[in-house]
C-alpha positions as CSV (number, residue, x, y, z in Angstrom):
1,X,2.0,-54.7,-7.9
2,X,1.3,-51.5,-6.0
3,X,-2.2,-51.5,-4.5
4,X,-3.2,-48.3,-6.3
5,X,-2.3,-49.8,-9.7
6,X,-4.2,-53.0,-8.9
7,X,-7.3,-50.9,-7.8
8,X,-7.2,-48.9,-11.1
9,X,-6.9,-52.0,-13.2
10,X,-9.7,-53.7,-11.2
11,X,-12.0,-50.7,-12.0
12,X,-11.1,-50.0,-15.6
13,X,-10.3,-53.5,-16.8
14,X,-13.9,-55.0,-16.8
15,X,-15.2,-51.7,-18.3
16,X,-12.9,-51.6,-21.3
17,X,-15.1,-53.3,-23.7
18,X,-17.9,-50.9,-24.6
19,X,-16.2,-48.0,-22.7
20,X,-16.8,-45.5,-25.5
21,X,-20.4,-46.7,-25.9
22,X,-21.1,-45.4,-22.4
23,X,-20.2,-41.8,-23.6
24,X,-21.3,-41.7,-27.2
25,X,-21.6,-37.9,-27.4
26,X,-18.1,-36.9,-26.2
27,X,-16.3,-36.7,-29.5
28,X,-17.1,-33.0,-30.2
29,X,-15.9,-32.0,-26.7
30,X,-12.7,-34.1,-27.2
31,X,-12.1,-32.4,-30.6
32,X,-12.5,-29.0,-29.1
33,X,-10.1,-29.8,-26.3
34,X,-7.5,-31.0,-28.8
35,X,-8.0,-27.8,-30.9
36,X,-7.4,-25.8,-27.7
37,X,-4.2,-27.8,-27.0
38,X,-3.1,-27.0,-30.5
39,X,-0.4,-29.7,-31.0
40,X,2.0,-28.6,-33.7
41,X,1.9,-30.1,-37.2
42,X,4.7,-32.6,-37.4
43,X,5.0,-32.7,-33.6
44,X,5.1,-35.5,-31.1
45,X,2.1,-35.8,-28.8
46,X,1.6,-38.1,-25.8
47,X,-1.9,-39.2,-24.7
48,X,-1.5,-40.2,-21.1
49,X,-4.2,-42.5,-19.6
50,X,-5.4,-42.9,-23.2
51,X,-7.8,-45.7,-22.3
52,X,-9.4,-47.1,-25.4
53,X,-7.6,-44.4,-27.5
54,X,-10.6,-42.3,-28.2
55,X,-8.5,-39.1,-28.7
56,X,-5.7,-40.8,-30.7
57,X,-7.3,-40.3,-34.2
58,X,-8.0,-36.7,-33.5
59,X,-4.5,-36.1,-32.2
60,X,-3.1,-37.9,-35.3
61,X,-5.2,-35.5,-37.5
62,X,-3.8,-32.5,-35.6
63,X,-0.2,-33.4,-36.0
64,X,-0.5,-34.8,-39.5
65,X,1.3,-37.6,-41.2
66,X,4.8,-36.3,-40.2
67,X,3.8,-36.2,-36.5
68,X,4.0,-38.8,-33.9
69,X,1.2,-39.8,-31.5
70,X,1.7,-42.3,-28.6
71,X,-0.9,-43.5,-26.2
72,X,0.0,-44.7,-22.7
73,X,-2.3,-46.4,-20.3
74,X,-2.1,-48.5,-17.1
75,X,-4.8,-51.0,-17.9
76,X,-4.0,-53.8,-20.4
77,X,-7.7,-54.3,-21.2
78,X,-8.1,-50.7,-22.2
79,X,-5.1,-51.0,-24.6
80,X,-6.5,-54.2,-26.0
81,X,-9.8,-52.5,-26.7
82,X,-7.9,-49.6,-28.4
83,X,-6.1,-52.2,-30.6
84,X,-9.4,-53.8,-31.5
85,X,-10.5,-50.4,-32.7
86,X,-7.5,-50.1,-34.9
87,X,-5.6,-47.6,-32.8
88,X,-1.8,-47.9,-32.9
89,X,1.3,-46.7,-31.0
90,X,0.1,-47.9,-27.6
91,X,2.3,-48.5,-24.6
92,X,1.4,-50.1,-21.2
93,X,2.8,-47.7,-18.6
94,X,2.2,-45.7,-15.4
95,X,1.7,-41.9,-15.7
96,X,3.9,-41.5,-12.6
97,X,6.9,-43.1,-14.4
98,X,6.4,-42.7,-18.1
99,X,8.6,-44.8,-20.4
100,X,9.4,-41.7,-22.4
101,X,12.7,-39.7,-22.7
102,X,12.8,-36.3,-21.0
103,X,11.8,-33.5,-23.4
104,X,10.6,-35.9,-26.0
105,X,7.2,-34.5,-26.8
106,X,5.7,-31.3,-27.9
107,X,2.3,-31.8,-26.2
108,X,0.6,-34.0,-23.6
109,X,-3.1,-34.7,-23.6
110,X,-4.6,-36.3,-20.4
111,X,-8.3,-37.0,-20.3
112,X,-9.7,-38.0,-16.9
113,X,-6.2,-38.5,-15.4
114,X,-6.2,-36.4,-12.2
115,X,-8.9,-38.1,-10.2
116,X,-6.9,-41.4,-10.5
117,X,-3.3,-40.3,-9.7
118,X,-1.5,-38.1,-7.2
119,X,-0.9,-34.5,-8.3
120,X,2.9,-35.2,-8.4
121,X,2.2,-36.7,-11.8
122,X,2.2,-33.1,-13.2
123,X,6.0,-33.1,-12.6
124,X,6.3,-36.3,-14.7
125,X,4.3,-34.8,-17.5
126,X,6.6,-31.7,-17.3
127,X,9.6,-33.9,-17.6
128,X,8.6,-35.6,-20.8
129,X,7.5,-32.3,-22.5
130,X,9.9,-30.0,-24.4
131,X,10.4,-26.4,-23.3
132,X,7.5,-24.5,-24.8
133,X,5.5,-27.6,-25.0
134,X,1.8,-27.7,-24.0
135,X,-0.4,-29.7,-21.6
136,X,-4.1,-30.3,-21.7
137,X,-5.8,-31.8,-18.6
138,X,-9.3,-32.7,-19.8
139,X,-12.6,-34.2,-18.8
140,X,-15.6,-34.2,-21.1
141,X,-17.9,-32.8,-18.4
142,X,-17.5,-30.1,-15.8
143,X,-16.6,-30.8,-12.2
144,X,-20.1,-29.6,-11.2
145,X,-21.8,-32.1,-13.6
146,X,-19.5,-34.9,-12.5
147,X,-20.2,-34.2,-8.8
148,X,-24.0,-34.1,-9.5
149,X,-23.6,-37.5,-11.3
150,X,-22.1,-38.8,-8.0
151,X,-24.7,-37.2,-5.8
152,X,-22.7,-34.4,-4.2
153,X,-21.3,-30.9,-4.7
154,X,-17.8,-30.3,-6.1
155,X,-15.1,-30.5,-3.4
156,X,-13.3,-27.2,-3.0
157,X,-10.2,-29.2,-1.9
158,X,-10.2,-31.2,-5.2
159,X,-6.9,-30.7,-7.1
160,X,-9.0,-29.8,-10.1
161,X,-10.6,-26.7,-8.4
162,X,-9.1,-23.6,-10.1
163,X,-6.9,-22.3,-7.3
164,X,-5.6,-25.8,-6.5
165,X,-4.8,-26.8,-10.1
166,X,-3.0,-23.5,-10.7
167,X,-0.8,-24.0,-7.6
168,X,-0.1,-27.6,-8.5
169,X,0.9,-26.7,-12.1
170,X,3.2,-23.9,-10.9
171,X,4.8,-26.2,-8.4
172,X,5.5,-28.7,-11.2
173,X,7.1,-26.1,-13.4
174,X,4.1,-25.4,-15.7
175,X,2.6,-22.0,-16.5
176,X,-1.2,-22.3,-16.4
177,X,-2.8,-20.7,-19.4
178,X,-6.5,-21.6,-19.0
179,X,-8.9,-23.2,-16.5
180,X,-12.2,-23.8,-18.2
181,X,-14.6,-25.5,-15.7
182,X,-17.6,-24.5,-17.6
183,X,-21.0,-26.2,-18.0
184,X,-19.9,-28.6,-20.7
185,X,-16.3,-29.6,-20.0
186,X,-13.2,-29.3,-17.7
187,X,-10.1,-28.2,-19.5
188,X,-6.8,-26.9,-18.2
189,X,-4.1,-25.9,-20.6
190,X,-0.5,-25.1,-19.5
191,X,2.9,-24.4,-21.1
192,X,6.2,-25.7,-20.1
């Protein structure tokens, strides 16, 4: 197993049970991000790094009964917790090599992904999305708030900083539509 995969699993595995209890007030911010992504009714949506599947019911509601929603995560314990919560269509997989056909989805939702993977993952997300498809890179708190939580200022070299994420998205073939690093969330949307 690659060391970075082992490290990710070592961090998230023991935290899977009760993960959502640590952040009980995040649901409205998730719902707003999914509304901004605007997955099409009847479409196919991929939740990359889905964790316990917190966004899956909201994504399912957005695409309706005729749509398809699939959650992919690297950590078996997170997927097991998602299953215990009754969430379905879960796949163990690495965001850098998704087990999804090219052009198979209309939208990709990725909450908290970028701090844990190299920026080249954006090209893989581009690969699985259909032309005209949408991407949402999301975190339920801003970079400023997250940095404060960890006792420092936001790093201007962080890939999530606006000029950096815009460049990275363009290099991966996306057109960046929005960078919202406001007081209550971090959301980037892009179109393939």
